[in-house]
N, C-alpha and C positions, 0 to 999 in steps of 0.2 A: 362336027366342025372339021376344018382342015387338019391334017396330020393326026387325026384321032384325038385331039385335045378337046377338053370340055371346060366350061367356065367353072371357077371355084364356086361352091355353093355358099350363097349369102344367107346367114342365119339371123333373123330378127329375134328380139326378145319376146317370147310368147308365154307368159305365165299360165300356170294351171288355173282353171276356173275357181274363183273365190280367193286367189292368192296374189292379187295385183298390188303387192307392197314394194316391188322393186327388188326383191330378193327371195330366193327359195332354196331349199336343200334337197338334193337327190342322193342317190348312191350309184356306184358302178353297176350294181345288180339291176337297179331301176333303169339306168341308161341302156343296158343290154336288152332288157325286156321291151323297152319302147322302140328299139332300133332293130326290128326283125330283119330288115334288108341290109344291115351292116353298112349303112351310109357313113358311120363314124370312121371307117378306114379310108375314106376319100377326103381330099382337101376341103376345108370349110373355113368360112370367115365370119365369126359371130360379131354382132354389133353390141355385145355385152361381155362382162367379165365371167370367166369360168375359173374357179379356184377348187382344187382337188387335193385330197390327202390319200396316200396309199397306206391303208391300215394293215393289209396283208396281200400276199401274192406278188407276182412279177409281171412285167409287160413292157411295152414300148410306146413312145410318143414322139411326134415330130412337130416342131414349131419353127416357122420361118427359116427353113433349111438347116436346122440343127436337130439331130437325133438324140433322144434321151432314153436311157434304160430306167424303167420304173421298178422299184422294189419297196419293201416295207420301210416307211419313213420318207418316201419321196413326196415332195410338195410341188404342185403344178399351178402356175398362174398364167392363164391366157387372157391377155388384154384385148379390148375391142379393136377390130381391124387386123389382128394377127391371123395368118393362114396356118392352120394346124390340122392334125389328124391323129386320132387314136389308132395307131397302127396295130396294137396288140394289147387288149385289156381284158381278154376272156377270163383270166385268172385273178384279176385285181378286185379288191373290195375296199370300201372306204367312202367317205362323204364327198359330194360335189356340190359346191355352192355357186349358184348363178345369180348375178346382180347387175343392175343397170349402171351405166356410166353416171357419175354424179351422186350415186347413193352413198358414197363415202367421201364427202368433201374433206380436203386437207391431206389426202394421201398421194399428192402429185409426185413428190420426190421418190418414195418407194416404188410407185408405179413405173417410173422411168428407169430406175436403176436395178430393180430386182430381176433376176433371170427368169426364164420361163419355167425352169425346174431346178430344185435344190434338195438337200437331204436334211432331215431332222433326226436327232438321236432319239433313243427310245423314250426317255423321260419327256422331252418336248413333244414328241408325237402323241404320247398319252394325254398330255394336257391339251394339246390342240384338238384331239378327237372329242374330249369332254366339252371344249368350247363350241365345236361344231354341233354336238348333240344339244347343248343348251339353246343355240340359235334355232335348231330344228324344232325343238319343243315349243319355244316361244312363237315361232312362225305357225306351227300347227295349231296352237291355242288361238292365234289371231284369226286363222281361217275358220276354225270351228265356232269361235265366239267373237264376232267382230267388235263388240264393246271392249274387249281386252286388247284390241290391236293398238300397237304403238310403233309407227315407223321409226321414231327416234330411238326407241329401245332396240329394235332390230338392227339399226345402223350401229349403235354402240357395241352390240354383241358381235357383229361382223368385224368391227374395228379391233375388238379384243382378240378375236380369232387370228386376224392377220398379224397383229402385234406379237402374238405368241409364236407365230411361225416364221416371220420374216428372218432372212439371214442376218447374222450379227453385224451391227454397224458400230462405229465409234460412239462412245457415250456422249450425250449432249451436255455441254457445259452450261453454266449459269447465264452467260452472256448470249442470249438467244435473240435479242432485238434485231440485230443485223441479219441473223439467220432467217428469222421470220420474214423480213423484207425480201431477202433473196428468194425465199420460197414463193412469195406472192408474185415477184417479177418473173420467175421462171414459169410459174403456172400460166401467167398471161402469155408469155412467149411461146410455150409449148402449144397452147390452144391456138394461137395465131399460126404457128407452123403447120399444125394439123389442118387448118382451114385453107392456107394459102401456098403450101409448098409446091404445088404444081404451077404457080404463077410467079411467086417471089423467090428468087434464088440468092438474094443478098441480105445479110443481116441488117444492113442499113434500111431496107424496106420495112422491116419489122420495127426497128427503132423509131422510125418516123411515125408509123401507125400507132404504136403504143405510147409514144411520148417519152421514151428513154433514149439515152445515147448508146452507142454500140458497146462501149466499155461496160456499162451497167448490165446489159444483157449477157455479155461474156462472163462477168463475175458471177452473176446469178446462176447461169447455166453450169459453170464450172463447180460452184458450190453444191448444186443439186445432183450433177451427173458425173463430175470428174473430167468433163471435156468442155471446150469452148463453144460459144454459140454457133460459130460457122461450122465446126465439126458436127455438132448436133443436127444442124439443118442438112448438111451434106449426107449424113447417115440416114436421115429420114427419106430423102430423095432416092438414095441408093437402094434402100430397102424396098420402096415401091417399084423401082425399076426391076429389081430381082423378081418381085412378085409377078409383074406383068410379063417378063420374059419367060418365067417358068410355068405360069398358070394360064396364059392366054395365047392365042394364035396371032396377036398383033405383030406385024413386021417391026423390025427394029426402028424404022422411021416412024411408025405409028406410036410406038412406046415413047419415042422422043417427043412427039407432038403432045401426047397425053400428059407428059411431065413438064411441058412448057419450054422445051428447048427449041431454039430457032431453026436448027437444022440437025440432021443426023450426025454430022461430023462433030459438033459441039457435044452432043450426047455421048458419042463413042469416046471422045477424049475424057469427059467427066467420068464415065463408067470405068474405063481402063485405069485412070488415076486412082479411083477409090477401091476397085475390086482386084486390080492387078491382072485382069483379063479383059478382052473385048466382049461386048454384049453377046455376039454370036457364039463365042466359046462358052460363056456362062449358060446360055440356053441349051447348047448341046449337052452340057454336063448335068443340068438340073431340070430340063424341060420335061417334067412328068405330068403336066397338067391333066388332072382328072378330078372329078367332083362328086358331090353329093355327100351329111351328118352332123352332140354338143361336145 
């Protein structure tokens, strides 16, 4: 392609034969063995979740323009649609859990607010590794003996693993009714944003489609993410703009059209306001588009 750029490799969820339960557990050693061509070091965009624990060793990882240093105790959570690459994991060991979107209903807020990488202390890491091993054993038993298979059990074990490893959040109080409603509203809003952000750039569009008023969407989004509904929407559009500029050869005008802007001037104004630099400057600094690797 022009300028030596290549499209980001799109990774569909392809479970191993006999393990089509929506989740499976690998290891960094297994990933390296499967990836003899080292495609893992090139940008890739999975349509599934990748959750990993670094049990030993050090390495590097990049997710949506942020670089992370990996070490014992690092936890990595790549959500569907993120552009990431394992830039250096030759010395890393630990479990990797791959699972389909929707396999864990009810995890909307943690999904939206948890960073791509954080650190666990030794005690929490030890417990998390045990939880991953339990999930791996139950999955293995389901593959070997289908009559023992229980997707619900696998889902609960995965939830337990994530709950053990998620960064600390404020304790939940007894009055959760309104919080539960906020979560339901935010889940609907986030799904609608993901489906329509290239066409709908105003919170009022989502409010009309979902049957809520703008204030309800704003309160629910702030409760789940700490930002308002408009900021959440703008950040989603901005992230996709950055991905297009960095990982494709589309001209700026083409990026604008892909994201639903009427003209390149409106797009440039939006991007400059959100990122503090014009689109061309962002591309010059971050345009490393290369592809091909979980």
